[in-house]
MIGU-935125 format. One record per residue: residue in one letter; chain; y, x, z of N, C-alpha, C in turn. Coordinates in pm, 1 decimal, decimal comma, m for minus. Each point is the difference from the previous one (the first is absolute). Example, Ala and Ser with C-alpha at 12.3 -4.5 7.8 and 13.67 -1.06 7.14 Angstrom:
2
rest A	kette A	nY m569,0	nX 1319,0	nZ 780,0	caY 119,0	caX m89,0	caZ 0,0	cY 120,0	cX 90,0	cZ 0,0
rest S	kette A	nY 105,0	nX m35,0	nZ m72,0	caY 119,0	caX 82,0	caZ 6,0	cY 109,0	cX m77,0	cZ 73,0
end
This chain:
179
rest M	kette A	nY 9551,6	nX 6164,7	nZ m27835,3	caY 159,7	caX 17,4	caZ 76,9	cY 45,5	cX 117,0	cZ m44,8
rest R	kette A	nY 142,7	nX m31,0	nZ m3,4	caY 116,3	caX 93,7	caZ m33,1	cY 70,8	cX 48,3	cZ 120,6
rest A	kette A	nY 24,2	nX 97,6	nZ 65,0	caY 95,2	caX 23,8	caZ 104,4	cY 132,7	cX 7,3	cZ m39,9
rest R	kette A	nY 104,2	nX m81,0	nZ 50,8	caY 107,8	caX m18,4	caZ m50,0	cY 145,8	cX 74,4	cZ 91,5
rest R	kette A	nY 96,5	nX 13,0	nZ m6,8	caY 95,3	caX 89,6	caZ 52,5	cY 6,1	cX m34,4	cZ 139,2
rest D	kette A	nY m3,9	nX m126,0	nZ 41,1	caY 22,1	caX m35,9	caZ 134,6	cY m97,6	cX 29,1	cZ 81,8
rest S	kette A	nY m131,0	nX 30,0	nZ m52,8	caY m121,1	caX 31,2	caZ 69,3	cY m14,9	cX 137,9	cZ 52,5
rest G	kette A	nY 127,7	nX 117,3	nZ m26,9	caY m12,7	caX 93,1	caZ 37,7	cY m46,4	cX 113,2	cZ m115,7
rest F	kette A	nY m41,5	nX m50,3	nZ m106,2	caY m28,1	caX 100,3	caZ m100,6	cY 95,7	cX 28,9	cZ m98,2
rest R	kette A	nY 157,3	nX m25,6	nZ 17,0	caY 89,9	caX 21,5	caZ m53,3	cY 16,8	cX 6,2	cZ m148,4
rest G	kette A	nY m82,7	nX m117,1	nZ m47,7	caY 17,0	caX m10,8	caZ m146,1	cY m124,0	cX 46,5	cZ m68,5
rest T	kette A	nY m72,7	nX 64,0	nZ 92,6	caY m129,3	caX 79,2	caZ m99,1	cY m85,9	cX m116,1	cZ m23,5
rest E	kette A	nY m92,8	nX m14,1	nZ m103,9	caY m121,3	caX m91,8	caZ m13,4	cY m87,0	cX 68,6	cZ 63,5
rest C	kette A	nY m84,4	nX m77,7	nZ 108,9	caY m118,3	caX 42,6	caZ 58,1	cY m66,7	cX m106,6	cZ m46,9
rest D	kette A	nY m157,4	nX 34,4	nZ m29,1	caY m83,8	caX m109,4	caZ m28,9	cY m99,6	cX m21,7	cZ 96,8
rest Q	kette A	nY m124,6	nX m89,0	nZ m6,2	caY m80,3	caX m36,5	caZ 97,7	cY m76,6	cX 145,7	cZ 61,9
rest R	kette A	nY m3,2	nX 67,0	nZ m83,9	caY m85,5	caX 163,5	caZ 19,7	cY 92,2	cX 91,9	cZ 80,1
rest D	kette A	nY 112,1	nX m1,8	nZ m7,6	caY 97,5	caX 55,7	caZ 85,6	cY m19,3	cX m66,9	cZ 116,3
rest V	kette A	nY 17,2	nX m125,9	nZ 17,5	caY 20,2	caX m58,8	caZ 136,7	cY m128,2	cX 36,1	cZ 81,5
rest A	kette A	nY m101,9	nX m29,9	nZ m85,9	caY m138,6	caX 35,3	caZ 63,0	cY 0,6	cX 139,4	cZ 44,4
rest L	kette A	nY 35,6	nX 93,9	nZ m56,1	caY 15,2	caX 147,7	caZ 43,4	cY 71,7	cX 38,1	cZ 100,6
rest L	kette A	nY 129,3	nX m94,5	nZ 3,6	caY 82,1	caX 41,2	caZ 105,2	cY m62,3	cX m52,3	cZ 155,8
rest A	kette A	nY m75,7	nX m126,0	nZ m33,9	caY m82,1	caX m54,9	caZ 121,7	cY m113,8	cX 121,7	cZ 23,5
rest A	kette A	nY m42,5	nX 41,5	nZ m86,7	caY m128,7	caX 102,8	caZ 45,4	cY 87,6	cX 106,0	cZ 84,4
rest I	kette A	nY 103,8	nX 51,0	nZ m6,6	caY 46,9	caX 135,6	caZ 35,0	cY 56,3	cX m42,4	cZ 147,3
rest E	kette A	nY 64,6	nX m134,7	nZ 9,6	caY 105,3	caX 28,5	caZ 104,3	cY m102,8	cX 17,5	cZ 146,6
rest D	kette A	nY m107,1	nX 2,6	nZ 16,2	caY m64,5	caX 29,4	caZ 126,4	cY m30,2	cX 176,9	cZ 18,6
rest G	kette A	nY 57,6	nX 56,9	nZ m108,7	caY m37,6	caX 123,5	caZ m12,6	cY m124,0	cX 57,5	cZ m103,5
rest L	kette A	nY 18,0	nX 114,8	nZ m45,6	caY m86,5	caX 43,2	caZ m76,6	cY m130,5	cX 56,9	cZ 95,4
rest P	kette A	nY m119,4	nX m21,0	nZ m39,2	caY m119,9	caX 20,8	caZ 54,3	cY 10,5	cX 171,6	cZ m1,7
rest L	kette A	nY m87,0	nX 23,2	nZ 105,0	caY m44,2	caX 158,1	caZ 20,4	cY m93,8	cX 59,7	cZ m53,1
rest C	kette A	nY 17,1	nX 38,0	nZ m124,8	caY m118,3	caX 5,7	caZ m85,8	cY 23,8	cX 96,5	cZ m112,2
rest A	kette A	nY m77,7	nX 73,6	nZ m72,9	caY 42,3	caX 91,5	caZ m109,4	cY 67,2	cX m33,3	cZ m96,8
rest R	kette A	nY m9,4	nX m143,8	nZ m41,5	caY 61,8	caX m43,3	caZ m95,8	cY 69,5	cX m172,5	cZ 33,0
rest P	kette A	nY 65,5	nX 25,4	nZ 73,4	caY 66,3	caX m132,9	caZ 49,2	cY 33,5	cX m89,8	cZ m69,6
rest F	kette A	nY 89,0	nX 40,3	nZ m151,1	caY 34,1	caX m97,3	caZ m85,6	cY m116,8	cX m32,2	cZ m70,5
rest A	kette A	nY m111,8	nX 43,7	nZ m15,6	caY m128,2	caX m65,7	caZ m61,2	cY m39,4	cX m124,6	cZ 84,5
rest Q	kette A	nY m20,1	nX 43,7	nZ 152,6	caY m44,9	caX m94,4	caZ 60,5	cY 116,8	cX m125,4	cZ 32,1
rest I	kette A	nY 121,7	nX 12,6	nZ m38,0	caY 105,7	caX m94,3	caZ m3,9	cY m25,1	cX m73,9	cZ m107,6
rest G	kette A	nY m35,5	nX 52,2	nZ m115,7	caY m10,2	caX m56,9	caZ m132,6	cY m152,4	cX m79,7	cZ 21,9
rest E	kette A	nY m67,1	nX 33,5	nZ 71,7	caY m133,1	caX m114,8	caZ 19,2	cY 27,5	cX m108,4	cZ 47,6
rest A	kette A	nY 95,6	nX m21,8	nZ 97,2	caY 52,3	caX m90,6	caZ 85,1	cY 92,7	cX m90,7	cZ m92,5
rest A	kette A	nY 68,9	nX 55,0	nZ m72,2	caY 107,9	caX m71,2	caZ m100,4	cY m47,4	cX m13,3	cZ m129,4
rest R	kette A	nY m136,4	nX 41,7	nZ m31,5	caY m85,2	caX m38,4	caZ m134,5	cY 73,3	cX 92,4	cZ m108,3
rest M	kette A	nY 23,8	nX 129,6	nZ 31,4	caY 59,4	caX 89,3	caZ m124,1	cY m77,4	cX 118,3	cZ 29,8
rest D	kette A	nY 12,9	nX 70,5	nZ m92,1	caY m26,6	caX 134,2	caZ 9,9	cY 91,2	cX 109,6	cZ 46,0
rest E	kette A	nY m31,4	nX 98,4	nZ 35,2	caY 90,5	caX 109,9	caZ 72,4	cY 109,2	cX 23,6	cZ m81,4
rest G	kette A	nY m14,3	nX 25,1	nZ m143,4	caY 99,0	caX 30,8	caZ m89,0	cY 96,9	cX m122,1	cZ m16,9
rest E	kette A	nY m32,4	nX m101,9	nZ 13,7	caY 106,8	caX m110,6	caZ m21,9	cY 29,3	cX m25,7	cZ 152,4
rest V	kette A	nY m38,3	nX 33,6	nZ 100,4	caY 66,2	caX m6,6	caZ 155,0	cY 135,9	cX 93,5	cZ m26,6
rest L	kette A	nY m34,5	nX 131,8	nZ m45,9	caY 90,3	caX 120,8	caZ m0,9	cY 109,5	cX m74,2	cZ m99,1
rest A	kette A	nY m30,6	nX m17,0	nZ m102,1	caY 130,2	caX m47,2	caZ m112,6	cY 69,4	cX m124,8	cZ 70,2
rest R	kette A	nY m47,7	nX m87,0	nZ 59,9	caY 66,5	caX m116,0	caZ 54,5	cY 74,5	cX 56,5	cZ 94,5
rest L	kette A	nY m46,3	nX 81,1	nZ 109,7	caY 87,2	caX 41,0	caZ 83,1	cY 109,9	cX 103,3	cZ m22,1
rest R	kette A	nY m17,0	nX 84,1	nZ m95,1	caY 86,7	caX 68,7	caZ m64,0	cY 120,5	cX m55,8	cZ m69,1
rest R	kette A	nY m49,4	nX m132,6	nZ m55,2	caY 137,1	caX m67,2	caZ m84,1	cY 56,7	cX m74,5	cZ 106,3
rest M	kette A	nY m78,0	nX m53,5	nZ 97,4	caY 64,3	caX m88,8	caZ 115,2	cY 126,6	cX 119,5	cZ 80,8
rest C	kette A	nY m54,7	nX 107,3	nZ 2,2	caY 99,0	caX 111,3	caZ 85,3	cY 124,6	cX 4,3	cZ m94,6
rest A	kette A	nY m51,7	nX 12,0	nZ m133,0	caY 103,1	caX 65,0	caZ m76,8	cY 118,6	cX m147,4	cZ m4,2
rest A	kette A	nY m34,9	nX m116,9	nZ m16,7	caY 70,1	caX m101,0	caZ m5,0	cY 77,5	cX m30,5	cZ 155,0
rest R	kette A	nY m54,5	nX 65,6	nZ 102,8	caY 41,9	caX m13,8	caZ 115,9	cY m29,3	cX m109,8	cZ 84,8
rest V	kette A	nY m121,3	nX m74,5	nZ m68,0	caY m63,1	caX m115,4	caZ 64,2	cY m66,9	cX 58,7	cZ 135,8
rest I	kette A	nY m63,2	nX 90,2	nZ m11,3	caY m26,2	caX 104,3	caZ 113,5	cY 97,7	cX 109,1	cZ m4,1
rest R	kette A	nY 40,9	nX 0,6	nZ 129,5	caY 111,8	caX 112,8	caZ 28,6	cY m55,7	cX 141,3	cZ 33,5
rest R	kette A	nY m109,7	nX m11,3	nZ 62,8	caY m65,5	caX 116,8	caZ 35,0	cY m147,5	cX m35,9	cZ 57,6
rest L	kette A	nY m77,5	nX 101,7	nZ m16,8	caY m157,7	caX 4,5	caZ 66,5	cY 40,2	cX 102,0	cZ 105,8
rest G	kette A	nY m48,4	nX m35,2	nZ 119,3	caY 13,2	caX 106,8	caZ 102,2	cY m108,6	cX m42,5	cZ 103,0
rest L	kette A	nY m16,2	nX 120,5	nZ 99,8	caY m75,8	caX m19,6	caZ 112,0	cY 43,7	cX m68,2	cZ 99,8
rest V	kette A	nY m92,7	nX m75,3	nZ 84,1	caY 60,5	caX m39,1	caZ 107,0	cY m129,3	cX 47,5	cZ 112,9
rest L	kette A	nY 43,7	nX 95,9	nZ 87,9	caY m86,9	caX 76,5	caZ 68,4	cY 3,6	cX m54,3	cZ 139,1
rest Q	kette A	nY m108,0	nX 12,6	nZ 80,7	caY m2,0	caX m57,4	caZ 103,5	cY 15,2	cX 122,0	cZ 98,6
rest H	kette A	nY 109,6	nX 51,2	nZ 24,7	caY 61,3	caX 122,0	caZ 64,2	cY m16,0	cX m13,7	cZ 146,8
rest R	kette A	nY m39,1	nX m87,4	nZ 64,0	caY 11,0	caX m12,5	caZ 151,8	cY m176,9	cX 16,6	cZ 8,6
rest A	kette A	nY m89,2	nX m42,6	nZ m84,6	caY m136,6	caX 31,3	caZ 29,2	cY m4,9	cX 145,3	cZ m42,7
rest L	kette A	nY 60,7	nX 86,7	nZ m54,5	caY 0,6	caX 121,6	caZ m36,5	cY 67,6	cX 91,0	cZ 128,8
rest G	kette A	nY 65,0	nX m71,9	nZ 102,5	caY 65,8	caX 81,2	caZ 107,6	cY 148,2	cX 2,7	cZ m38,8
rest Y	kette A	nY 46,5	nX m51,1	nZ m90,4	caY 139,7	caX 29,4	caZ m14,8	cY 78,5	cX m95,6	cZ 68,6
rest R	kette A	nY 41,7	nX 12,5	nZ 132,7	caY 62,1	caX m103,1	caZ 62,7	cY 168,5	cX 21,9	cZ 19,6
rest A	kette A	nY 52,5	nX 89,9	nZ m26,7	caY 162,5	caX 41,4	caZ 21,3	cY 25,8	cX 2,5	cZ m149,0
rest N	kette A	nY 57,4	nX m121,5	nZ m18,3	caY 49,0	caX m52,0	caZ m138,9	cY 127,9	cX m45,3	cZ 10,1
rest A	kette A	nY 95,0	nX 86,8	nZ m89,7	caY 136,0	caX m56,3	caZ 19,9	cY 53,0	cX m2,7	cZ m134,6
rest M	kette A	nY 87,9	nX m104,7	nZ m34,1	caY 95,2	caX m20,0	caZ m97,2	cY 117,4	cX 55,5	cZ 21,2
rest V	kette A	nY 56,6	nX 84,5	nZ m86,1	caY 132,7	caX 33,3	caZ 14,0	cY 103,8	cX m41,7	cZ m72,6
rest V	kette A	nY 118,0	nX m64,2	nZ 5,3	caY 87,2	caX m61,7	caZ m90,5	cY 103,2	cX 67,7	cZ m1,9
rest W	kette A	nY 58,2	nX 22,6	nZ m102,0	caY 145,5	caX 50,0	caZ m17,4	cY 128,6	cX m73,6	cZ m60,7
rest D	kette A	nY 93,1	nX 22,9	nZ m5,9	caY 114,8	caX m46,9	caZ m51,4	cY 40,2	cX 101,2	cZ m97,7
rest V	kette A	nY m28,5	nX 9,7	nZ m141,2	caY 37,1	caX 118,7	caZ m80,3	cY 67,0	cX m61,4	cZ m118,0
rest P	kette A	nY 97,3	nX 80,9	nZ m22,7	caY 92,1	caX m80,9	caZ m97,8	cY m76,5	cX m12,5	cZ m150,6
rest D	kette A	nY 10,2	nX m104,9	nZ m43,9	caY m91,2	caX m45,7	caZ m127,6	cY m20,2	cX 129,4	cZ m100,0
rest A	kette A	nY 93,0	nX 66,5	nZ m39,8	caY 7,6	caX 102,9	caZ m93,5	cY m86,5	cX 108,9	cZ 45,5
rest D	kette A	nY m40,5	nX 48,7	nZ 131,9	caY m54,5	caX 91,7	caZ 39,1	cY m155,7	cX m29,0	cZ 27,2
rest I	kette A	nY m26,2	nX m121,3	nZ m17,6	caY m121,7	caX m37,7	caZ 28,9	cY m127,3	cX 67,6	cZ m73,2
rest D	kette A	nY m9,9	nX 22,6	nZ m117,4	caY m90,5	caX 67,4	caZ m77,3	cY m26,6	cX 140,4	cZ 43,4
rest D	kette A	nY 114,2	nX 55,0	nZ 8,7	caY m17,3	caX 159,1	caZ 29,7	cY m58,8	cX 1,9	cZ 150,7
rest V	kette A	nY 34,1	nX m102,9	nZ 99,4	caY m18,0	caX 10,3	caZ 138,9	cY m158,7	cX m31,3	cZ 22,5
rest A	kette A	nY m40,7	nX m97,4	nZ m110,7	caY m138,3	caX m65,3	caZ 29,5	cY m60,5	cX 78,7	cZ m39,5
rest Q	kette A	nY 6,6	nX 106,7	nZ m115,8	caY m59,9	caX 110,0	caZ m59,5	cY m37,6	cX 119,4	cZ 100,5
rest K	kette A	nY 108,9	nX 6,6	nZ 111,0	caY m7,7	caX 117,6	caZ 88,8	cY m103,6	cX m63,7	cZ 89,7
rest I	kette A	nY m13,5	nX m127,3	nZ 50,9	caY m71,5	caX m62,1	caZ 96,3	cY m158,0	cX m1,8	cZ m39,6
rest V	kette A	nY m23,1	nX m40,9	nZ m124,8	caY m134,8	caX m4,6	caZ m61,1	cY m72,2	cX 136,2	cZ m23,2
rest A	kette A	nY 79,4	nX 111,6	nZ 27,1	caY m52,3	caX 139,8	caZ m21,9	cY m75,3	cX 16,5	cZ 107,4
rest H	kette A	nY 17,8	nX m60,5	nZ 126,5	caY m111,0	caX 8,6	caZ 110,1	cY m126,7	cX m74,9	cZ m20,1
rest D	kette A	nY m94,3	nX 65,3	nZ 24,6	caY m138,4	caX m68,7	caZ m54,8	cY m33,3	cX m84,8	cZ 137,0
rest F	kette A	nY 76,1	nX 0,2	nZ 113,0	caY m31,0	caX m87,7	caZ 104,8	cY 80,5	cX m160,2	cZ m6,7
rest V	kette A	nY 105,1	nX 5,0	nZ m101,3	caY 66,3	caX m114,3	caZ m33,0	cY m96,2	cX m90,8	cZ m73,2
rest T	kette A	nY m44,9	nX m113,3	nZ 31,2	caY m87,5	caX m89,2	caZ m65,0	cY 88,3	cX m122,2	cZ m71,6
rest L	kette A	nY 110,5	nX m29,9	nZ 15,0	caY 82,0	caX m80,7	caZ m60,3	cY 136,1	cX 41,4	cZ m2,5
rest C	kette A	nY 45,2	nX m20,2	nZ m108,2	caY 155,0	caX 22,8	caZ m17,6	cY 69,1	cX m94,3	cZ m113,8
rest Y	kette A	nY 86,7	nX m80,6	nZ 42,8	caY 57,3	caX m92,1	caZ m89,8	cY 143,9	cX m55,0	cZ 41,3
rest C	kette A	nY 42,1	nX m57,6	nZ m88,6	caY 124,0	caX m58,6	caZ m16,8	cY 28,5	cX m180,5	cZ 35,4
rest R	kette A	nY 87,9	nX m25,8	nZ 86,0	caY 24,3	caX m145,7	caZ 13,7	cY 140,4	cX m34,7	cZ m12,4
rest E	kette A	nY 26,4	nX m131,0	nZ m24,7	caY 156,1	caX m27,9	caZ 16,4	cY 29,4	cX m28,3	cZ 153,8
rest R	kette A	nY 130,2	nX 24,9	nZ 12,5	caY 31,0	caX 9,0	caZ 146,5	cY 30,1	cX m161,9	cZ 24,9
rest R	kette A	nY m5,5	nX m7,8	nZ 132,3	caY 15,8	caX m132,3	caZ 62,3	cY 110,2	cX m9,2	cZ 135,6
rest A	kette A	nY 121,0	nX 30,5	nZ m86,3	caY 107,3	caX 4,7	caZ 77,9	cY 61,1	cX m118,0	cZ 72,0
rest P	kette A	nY 53,4	nX 2,8	nZ 99,7	caY 43,5	caX 96,3	caZ 83,0	cY m111,0	cX 50,1	cZ 95,3
rest D	kette A	nY m119,4	nX m70,3	nZ 25,6	caY m109,4	caX 25,0	caZ 102,5	cY m74,5	cX 125,0	cZ m36,5
rest W	kette A	nY m49,1	nX 21,0	nZ m147,4	caY m62,3	caX 112,8	caZ m12,2	cY 49,8	cX 57,1	cZ m111,3
rest P	kette A	nY 67,4	nX 116,1	nZ m0,2	caY 45,4	caX 80,4	caZ m112,5	cY m86,4	cX 129,8	cZ m51,5
rest Y	kette A	nY m89,9	nX m58,0	nZ 31,8	caY m110,8	caX 134,4	caZ m60,8	cY m38,3	cX m20,8	cZ m143,4
rest N	kette A	nY m46,5	nX 82,1	nZ m67,9	caY m28,2	caX m4,1	caZ m133,3	cY m108,5	cX 101,0	cZ m69,1
rest L	kette A	nY m31,8	nX 98,2	nZ 91,1	caY m107,7	caX 71,8	caZ m29,5	cY m120,9	cX 18,7	cZ 119,9
rest Y	kette A	nY m115,7	nX m41,4	nZ m24,0	caY m105,9	caX 5,2	caZ 74,0	cY m109,5	cX 103,7	cZ m11,5
rest C	kette A	nY m55,7	nX 39,8	nZ 104,8	caY m129,9	caX 90,8	caZ m28,3	cY m71,7	cX m13,9	cZ 131,3
rest M	kette A	nY m156,8	nX m7,0	nZ m28,7	caY m60,3	caX m18,0	caZ 93,9	cY m108,1	cX 148,4	cZ 28,1
rest I	kette A	nY m21,8	nX 11,5	nZ 134,3	caY m70,6	caX 114,2	caZ 20,5	cY m99,5	cX m47,6	cZ 116,6
rest H	kette A	nY m115,9	nX 15,9	nZ m55,0	caY m137,5	caX m6,2	caZ 94,3	cY m37,7	cX 129,9	cZ 49,4
rest G	kette A	nY m20,3	nX m27,7	nZ 140,3	caY m62,1	caX 115,0	caZ 69,7	cY m75,5	cX m13,7	cZ 148,4
rest R	kette A	nY m78,3	nX 93,7	nZ 8,7	caY m75,0	caX m36,2	caZ 129,3	cY 70,0	cX 18,4	cZ 130,6
rest E	kette A	nY 94,6	nX 66,7	nZ 8,3	caY 87,1	caX 45,4	caZ 132,5	cY 139,1	cX m38,6	cZ m9,9
rest R	kette A	nY 77,7	nX m70,7	nZ 53,2	caY 133,8	caX m24,7	caZ m11,7	cY 87,5	cX 110,1	cZ 3,9
rest R	kette A	nY m18,6	nX 101,0	nZ 80,5	caY 73,9	caX 108,0	caZ m5,3	cY m9,0	cX 84,0	cZ m117,2
rest L	kette A	nY m120,9	nX 5,5	nZ m66,6	caY 6,3	caX 65,8	caZ m133,7	cY 70,0	cX m80,5	cZ m107,0
rest V	kette A	nY m8,2	nX m118,6	nZ 6,9	caY 89,1	caX m110,7	caZ m81,3	cY 138,1	cX 43,7	cZ m9,5
rest E	kette A	nY 23,6	nX 9,5	nZ 137,5	caY 161,3	caX 20,7	caZ 33,9	cY 52,3	cX 141,8	cZ m75,4
rest C	kette A	nY m90,8	nX 97,4	nZ 13,5	caY m0,7	caX 127,0	caZ m57,9	cY 27,0	cX m7,3	cZ m161,7
rest Q	kette A	nY m89,4	nX m100,0	nZ m62,7	caY m3,7	caX m3,0	caZ m132,5	cY 88,0	cX m87,6	cZ m53,0
rest I	kette A	nY 70,9	nX m68,1	nZ 92,0	caY 138,2	caX m60,7	caZ m32,8	cY 133,6	cX 83,1	cZ m8,7
rest A	kette A	nY 18,6	nX 79,9	nZ 81,0	caY 71,0	caX 110,8	caZ 32,9	cY 1,7	cX 90,3	cZ m124,8
rest A	kette A	nY m106,6	nX 12,4	nZ m42,2	caY m34,5	caX 96,7	caZ m117,3	cY 45,4	cX m68,3	cZ m130,9
rest V	kette A	nY m33,7	nX m115,0	nZ m16,2	caY 45,8	caX m52,0	caZ m126,0	cY 167,9	cX m35,0	cZ 19,1
rest K	kette A	nY 64,3	nX m39,9	nZ 127,5	caY 147,7	caX 8,5	caZ m17,5	cY 75,2	cX 131,8	cZ m45,4
rest R	kette A	nY m59,2	nX 89,2	nZ 93,9	caY 51,3	caX 162,7	caZ m63,6	cY m19,1	cX 8,5	cZ m152,7
rest A	kette A	nY m120,8	nX m4,8	nZ m48,6	caY m29,0	caX 38,4	caZ m140,2	cY 63,2	cX m99,7	cZ m95,1
rest A	kette A	nY 44,9	nX m132,3	nZ 28,6	caY 71,7	caX m81,1	caZ m97,6	cY 141,1	cX m3,2	cZ 38,8
rest G	kette A	nY 41,8	nX 67,5	nZ 81,8	caY 135,4	caX m22,4	caZ 73,3	cY 61,5	cX m117,5	cZ 23,9
rest L	kette A	nY m101,3	nX m81,1	nZ 68,2	caY 7,5	caX m126,2	caZ 68,9	cY 88,5	cX m14,8	cZ 114,2
rest D	kette A	nY 8,4	nX 97,8	nZ 74,0	caY 67,1	caX 11,8	caZ 152,5	cY 159,6	cX m59,4	cZ m29,4
rest Q	kette A	nY 50,9	nX m2,5	nZ m106,8	caY 155,2	caX m68,4	caZ m25,8	cY m23,7	cX m160,2	cZ 26,3
rest Y	kette A	nY m121,6	nX m67,3	nZ m95,6	caY 11,0	caX m132,9	caZ 24,6	cY m73,6	cX m85,0	cZ 122,4
rest P	kette A	nY 49,2	nX m119,4	nZ m4,6	caY m40,6	caX m67,1	caZ 119,4	cY m146,1	cX m53,2	cZ m2,4
rest S	kette A	nY m73,0	nX m4,9	nZ 75,8	caY m140,1	caX m11,5	caZ 6,9	cY m56,7	cX m46,4	cZ 100,0
rest R	kette A	nY m117,5	nX m76,4	nZ m17,3	caY m90,0	caX m62,2	caZ 154,3	cY m151,2	cX 62,4	cZ m29,1
rest T	kette A	nY m63,1	nX 32,4	nZ 94,6	caY m139,1	caX 11,6	caZ m15,1	cY m87,0	cX m116,8	cZ 72,5
rest L	kette A	nY m76,8	nX m56,4	nZ m80,9	caY m42,8	caX m134,5	caZ 63,3	cY m162,3	cX 51,5	cZ 18,6
rest F	kette A	nY m71,8	nX 20,5	nZ 124,5	caY m119,5	caX 18,1	caZ 34,7	cY m75,3	cX m94,3	cZ m4,1
rest S	kette A	nY m117,8	nX m25,3	nZ m52,0	caY m69,9	caX m142,5	caZ m17,4	cY m38,2	cX m30,7	cZ 168,7
rest S	kette A	nY 6,9	nX m112,5	nZ 25,6	caY m51,3	caX m43,9	caZ 142,9	cY m95,4	cX m117,3	cZ 0,1
rest R	kette A	nY m35,8	nX m28,7	nZ m146,6	caY m89,1	caX m90,7	caZ 12,2	cY m82,0	cX 6,7	cZ m141,4
rest R	kette A	nY m116,9	nX m32,4	nZ m26,9	caY m65,8	caX 11,2	caZ m122,1	cY m13,1	cX m138,3	cZ m56,2
rest F	kette A	nY 30,6	nX m17,3	nZ m151,5	caY m0,8	caX m122,6	caZ m62,3	cY m125,6	cX 10,6	cZ m99,6
rest K	kette A	nY m43,4	nX m82,1	nZ m18,7	caY m102,5	caX m38,1	caZ m106,8	cY 56,5	cX 93,7	cZ m124,7
rest Q	kette A	nY m92,0	nX 85,9	nZ m83,1	caY 64,4	caX 67,5	caZ m98,7	cY m123,2	cX m74,6	cZ m133,3
rest R	kette A	nY 93,0	nX m14,5	nZ m107,4	caY m81,4	caX m41,5	caZ m111,8	cY 84,6	cX 43,0	cZ m100,0
rest G	kette A	nY m34,5	nX m35,6	nZ m117,2	caY 58,7	caX 21,3	caZ m127,2	cY 42,8	cX m156,5	cZ m43,7
rest A	kette A	nY 72,2	nX 27,7	nZ m108,3	caY 64,3	caX m120,5	caZ m55,6	cY m106,7	cX m108,6	cZ m44,1
rest R	kette A	nY 32,7	nX m139,0	nZ m1,1	caY m36,5	caX m133,1	caZ m27,0	cY 62,6	cX m36,6	cZ m118,7
rest F	kette A	nY m94,0	nX m18,4	nZ m93,7	caY 13,6	caX m38,0	caZ m143,4	cY m26,6	cX m152,7	cZ m22,8
rest S	kette A	nY m114,8	nX m67,1	nZ 52,9	caY m77,1	caX m120,1	caZ 2,9	cY 51,8	cX m82,2	cZ 116,5
rest A	kette A	nY 7,3	nX m144,1	nZ m33,7	caY 72,0	caX m89,1	caZ 83,7	cY m115,1	cX m23,0	cZ 117,7
rest P	kette A	nY 78,9	nX m28,7	nZ 128,7	caY m119,6	caX m15,5	caZ 118,3	cY m87,0	cX m120,3	cZ m48,0
rest A	kette A	nY m97,9	nX 13,5	nZ 67,2	caY m90,0	caX m150,2	caZ m1,3	cY 76,6	cX m91,8	cZ 77,1
rest P	kette A	nY m8,0	nX m138,7	nZ m84,3	caY 43,7	caX m120,7	caZ 108,6	cY m40,0	cX m26,8	cZ 148,3
rest I	kette A	nY 66,3	nX m19,3	nZ 67,6	caY m58,6	caX m42,4	caZ 150,9	cY m66,1	cX m126,8	cZ m13,6
rest P	kette A	nY m103,0	nX m29,9	nZ 26,9	caY m79,2	caX m117,2	caZ 29,4	cY 100,4	cX m93,7	cZ 68,1
rest M	kette A	nY m8,1	nX m116,4	nZ m49,0	caY 61,0	caX m127,9	caZ 101,5	cY m55,7	cX m18,2	cZ 147,0
rest A	kette A	nY m105,6	nX 46,6	nZ 28,5	caY m69,0	caX m20,4	caZ 123,4	cY 51,0	cX 109,5	cZ 77,0
rest A	kette A	nY 73,1	nX 127,5	nZ m44,6	caY 24,7	caX 104,7	caZ 50,4	cY 144,4	cX 3,8	cZ 63,0
rest R	kette A	nY 61,7	nX m106,0	nZ m69,2	caY 155,5	caX 7,5	caZ 14,8	cY 51,8	cX m84,6	cZ 130,3
end
């Protein structure tokens, strides 16, 4: 099987072994000393091949990033805020660098605005144990990055959603009896 442009692989040729590797990592990496070796066992390849294939797929942007999905609530982080700003596009890189300089900022990224209802294009996430501390951290980011002049909103989490990484394989078909 070769993945085609419309399959989400952007014209990159992926073979059956790539597909097997993507399926092996979609539930996350095992917590062990050599997770890529263990993933390789599941995908029937050695650790070196796993790493080489992952590097190639990252370089080709088949995989856009490998990241950690942290179950932060289980660790006591319950005051979680997404802060959004409407920053001039020309200033995004400079402002984002100032935001990520704070070790308590766990995510920072840019998205397209959805005018007229959603004018915000710069997002950052701060996870904290206490809401008051997170509010102080937000104020510190605003001061350090010169963000007081830009429209913003702070959105504290009010409910928990299931967290998981990307899905690469097709879902199993629903049996006729279950429909």
